[in-house]
C-alpha positions in Angstrom: 246.3 91.2 35.6 247.6 93.7 37.6 250.6 92.7 39.1 251.8 94.2 42.6 255.4 94.2 44.5 255.1 94.0 48.4 258.1 95.5 49.9 257.2 95.6 53.7 255.6 92.3 55.1 256.3 90.6 58.2 256.6 86.7 58.3 254.8 86.8 61.6 252.1 89.1 60.8 251.4 87.5 57.4 249.5 84.4 58.5 245.8 85.0 58.1 243.6 84.3 61.1 241.9 81.0 59.4 245.2 79.4 58.7 246.5 80.1 62.2 243.0 79.0 63.9 243.6 75.7 61.8 246.8 75.3 62.7 246.0 75.8 66.5 243.2 73.3 66.4 245.3 70.8 64.8 248.7 71.1 66.6 248.3 73.6 69.3 245.1 72.8 71.4 246.4 74.9 74.3 246.0 77.8 72.4 243.1 77.1 70.7 241.3 76.6 73.6 241.7 80.2 74.9 238.9 80.8 72.7 235.6 79.8 72.3 235.4 79.7 68.4 236.8 80.8 65.5 235.0 84.4 65.6 236.1 85.1 68.9 240.1 84.2 67.7 239.6 86.4 64.6 238.2 89.3 66.9 241.1 89.0 69.3 243.8 88.7 66.5 242.7 91.4 64.2 241.3 94.1 66.8 242.7 97.5 67.0 245.4 98.0 69.8 246.0 101.3 71.7 249.9 101.5 71.1 252.5 100.0 68.7 253.8 98.3 71.6 250.7 96.5 72.6 250.1 95.6 68.8 253.8 94.2 68.4 253.0 91.8 71.2 250.9 90.0 68.9 254.1 88.9 67.0 255.0 86.7 69.7 251.8 84.5 69.4 252.9 83.6 65.9 256.5 83.4 66.6 256.3 80.7 68.9 255.1 78.1 66.3 257.3 79.4 63.5 259.8 76.8 63.8 262.3 75.2 61.4 259.5 72.0 61.1 256.6 74.5 60.5 257.7 77.3 58.7 257.2 75.6 55.0 253.5 75.1 56.2 252.9 78.6 56.9 254.9 79.8 53.9 253.1 77.7 51.4 249.9 79.1 52.2 251.3 82.8 52.3 252.5 82.3 48.9 249.5 80.7 47.6 247.3 83.6 49.0 249.5 86.4 47.8 249.5 84.9 43.9 245.8 84.0 43.9 244.2 87.0 46.0 246.6 89.5 45.7 248.4 89.0 42.2 251.9 89.7 43.7 254.8 89.4 41.2 257.3 90.4 43.9 257.2 89.9 47.7 259.9 90.7 50.3 259.2 89.1 53.8 261.0 90.3 56.9 261.5 88.6 60.1 264.0 88.1 63.0 265.4 84.6 62.6 266.8 84.7 65.9 263.2 84.4 67.1 262.4 81.1 65.3 264.9 79.2 67.2 264.1 77.4 70.2 264.4 79.4 73.5 265.9 76.8 75.4 269.2 76.7 73.5 272.0 78.9 74.3 272.6 82.2 72.4 275.5 81.0 70.2 273.5 77.8 69.7 270.3 80.0 68.4 272.8 82.4 66.3 274.1 79.1 64.6 270.8 78.0 63.9 269.7 81.0 62.2 271.1 80.1 59.1 269.0 76.9 58.8 266.1 79.0 59.4 267.0 81.2 56.5 267.3 78.2 54.1 264.0 77.1 55.3 262.3 80.2 54.4 264.3 80.7 51.2 263.5 77.1 49.9 259.9 77.4 50.9 259.2 80.4 49.3 259.8 79.0 46.1 256.6 77.5 44.9 256.4 76.5 41.2 252.8 76.8 40.8 252.7 80.2 42.3 255.7 81.9 40.5 256.3 85.2 42.8 259.7 86.5 42.9 260.5 86.6 46.4 263.3 87.2 48.9 263.9 88.0 52.6 264.7 90.9 54.8 266.5 90.0 58.4 265.7 92.2 61.2 267.6 93.2 63.6 265.7 93.8 66.9 265.5 96.7 69.4 265.4 94.1 72.2 268.1 91.8 71.2 271.8 92.0 72.3 274.1 93.6 69.9 276.1 90.2 69.2 272.7 88.9 67.7 272.0 91.8 65.7 275.5 91.7 64.6 275.2 88.2 63.7 272.0 89.0 61.8 273.8 91.6 59.6 276.5 89.0 58.8 274.0 86.1 57.9 272.6 88.6 55.5 275.9 89.3 53.8 276.4 85.7 53.2 273.2 84.5 52.2 272.5 86.7 49.2 270.7 83.9 47.2 267.7 84.3 49.9 268.1 87.7 51.4 268.1 91.0 49.8 268.4 93.2 52.9 268.3 94.2 56.7 265.8 96.1 58.9 265.7 97.0 62.4 262.5 96.5 64.3 261.1 95.5 67.7 259.4 99.0 68.5 261.0 102.5 67.2 260.5 103.8 70.8 263.5 101.6 72.2 266.2 103.0 69.6 267.4 105.8 71.7 269.3 104.1 74.5 271.2 102.2 71.8 271.1 104.6 68.6 275.0 104.9 68.2 274.9 100.9 68.3 272.5 100.9 65.4 274.3 103.8 63.5 277.3 101.2 63.7 275.4 98.2 62.5 273.9 100.1 59.5 277.4 101.4 58.5 278.5 98.0 58.9 275.7 96.5 56.6 276.3 99.1 53.9 280.0 98.6 53.9 279.3 94.9 53.0 276.9 96.0 50.3 273.9 95.0 51.9 270.7 96.8 51.1 269.2 98.9 54.2 265.6 99.8 55.5 264.5 100.4 58.8 261.1 100.9 61.0 261.5 104.7 61.7 259.5 107.8 62.0 256.5 105.6 62.2 255.4 107.1 65.7 256.2 110.1 67.1 258.5 108.5 69.6 260.5 107.0 66.8 262.0 110.0 65.1 265.7 109.4 64.8 267.2 111.7 61.7 270.8 110.1 62.8 269.8 106.9 61.1 268.4 108.2 57.9 271.7 108.5 56.1 272.3 104.8 56.1 268.9 103.7 54.9 267.9 103.1 51.2 264.2 102.8 52.1 262.4 103.9 55.3 259.9 101.4 57.1 256.7 103.5 57.5 258.3 107.1 57.8 255.0 108.7 58.0 256.0 111.2 60.7 258.4 112.8 58.1 256.0 114.4 56.0 253.5 114.9 59.0 255.9 116.5 61.6 259.4 117.1 59.9 258.7 117.9 56.1 261.8 120.1 56.1 263.6 116.6 55.8 261.5 115.4 52.6 264.2 117.3 50.4 267.0 115.3 51.6 264.9 111.9 51.2 264.6 112.9 47.8 268.0 113.8 46.8 268.9 110.3 48.5 266.2 108.7 46.3 264.7 107.2 49.7 261.2 105.3 49.4 258.7 105.3 52.4 257.4 101.9 53.0 253.6 103.3 53.9 251.3 100.6 55.5 247.9 102.3 55.7 245.9 100.0 57.5 248.8 99.7 60.6 248.4 103.2 61.5 244.7 102.6 62.6 245.7 99.2 64.0 248.4 100.6 66.2 246.7 103.8 67.2 248.9 105.8 65.3 246.4 107.8 63.4 242.6 108.1 64.1 241.6 107.5 60.7 243.1 107.1 57.3 242.4 110.5 55.9 245.3 111.6 58.0 247.5 109.8 55.4 246.4 112.7 52.4 249.0 114.8 53.8 251.6 112.4 53.8 251.1 111.6 50.3 250.5 115.2 49.2 253.9 116.1 50.7 255.7 113.1 49.2 254.5 113.8 45.9 255.5 117.6 45.9 258.7 116.8 47.3 259.6 114.0 44.7 259.7 111.6 47.7 258.5 107.9 46.3 255.9 105.9 48.4 255.4 102.0 48.0 252.2 100.8 49.5 252.3 97.9 51.6 250.6 95.7 54.3 252.9 95.5 56.9 250.8 92.5 58.8 248.3 91.5 56.2 247.2 88.4 58.4 246.9 90.5 61.6 244.8 93.1 59.6 243.1 90.7 57.6 243.6 93.2 54.7 245.2 92.4 51.5 247.3 94.6 49.2 244.9 95.5 46.6 242.3 96.5 49.3 245.1 99.1 50.6 245.2 100.6 47.4 241.2 100.5 47.1 241.0 102.1 50.5 243.3 105.2 49.7 241.3 105.6 46.3 237.7 105.3 47.7 238.7 107.9 50.6 240.2 110.2 47.9 243.7 110.1 49.6 245.4 109.6 46.4 243.9 109.4 42.7 244.7 106.7 39.9 247.5 108.7 38.6 249.1 108.6 42.0 248.2 104.9 42.7 250.0 104.0 39.5 253.1 106.0 40.5 253.2 104.2 43.8 253.1 100.8 42.1 255.7 101.7 39.7 257.9 102.8 42.7 257.3 99.5 44.7 259.0 97.7 41.8 261.7 100.3 41.1 262.8 100.4 44.7 262.5 96.5 45.4 265.6 95.2 46.4 265.7 91.9 44.4 263.4 92.5 41.5 265.1 91.1 38.4 263.5 93.5 36.1 264.0 96.8 38.2 264.3 99.1 35.0 260.5 98.0 34.0 258.0 99.7 36.5 254.8 97.8 37.3 252.9 99.9 34.2 255.4 98.5 31.8 255.1 94.8 33.1 251.5 94.9 33.0 251.7 95.4 29.4 254.2 92.7 28.9 251.7 90.4 30.3 248.6 91.2 27.7 247.1 88.2 26.0 248.7 89.5 22.8 252.2 89.0 24.4 253.8 85.6 23.2 255.6 85.7 26.5 255.0 83.3 29.1 254.1 85.2 32.3 255.8 82.3 34.6 259.0 82.8 32.7 259.2 86.6 33.2 258.6 86.1 36.9 261.3 83.5 37.5 263.9 84.5 39.8 267.2 85.3 38.2 269.5 83.5 40.7 
């Protein structure tokens, strides 16, 4: 059994269309009635969008139904599918906890309830029959106030049992007017010993070199090898890893076809910059992680040796993987039939 590590998956975008449709039918008839049948809903949910901002609007559809009460329902099905259909050994789920709190509450009340959200997600992610090592990345948001974003960093610092890092999301084109603010927040996170990643260099409008020194991994980052290859040597020196999510760039209109990623992989491998292949929003795409690898292979964007290098990089750069010194290729050997070890014991989180 090949085991994968998934470093970039959003909680909102991870709900596959069939699961979301069934939830709407049972609990949100008004949402279900917007579509004549499941096929119409699936087409709406998974079709490509023209821009990243248009694509991100879909997250609000799921965020509206992911509450303290319903999160265990969605997460159990997410973990089950990731284990059975994707052979995931490790999964980092990222999301903005503030956006899972009731909108009618005051800002301070919503900030206070974020801790409960983190605990609910953490406990729901630990499913004994599907022993995936899981952790959370809490996302600051480009459209949330400074006070909320700082509270998200503080929450990450005091919840290391469940949280392995922080991110900034919400559309990279919106960072410019608040760039100093996000630099300050990332400096603050690093001072607290928090792991950092961030949505950066995904689009041509999201290129901010000022943020790069504060990131341990870079969410997407494809515009660095495409448009700013002179930065690759700095990334290699800092041992930063790109979280490349191939299908996303087709769904957001960022790239016209996946073949454009060959230059990304070639330049990164030549420069010694690691790449972890990820799904980003597996539910919105209706595409699971093994298919991302297969698509890159069948289109001759990477070869099998590079595929294995990306698998190993994902484990090596995982923020909470308890066997980070053992890349995926070694772990696979540990789980061969001749091994006397119980795979479930090997994969238990060490908390």
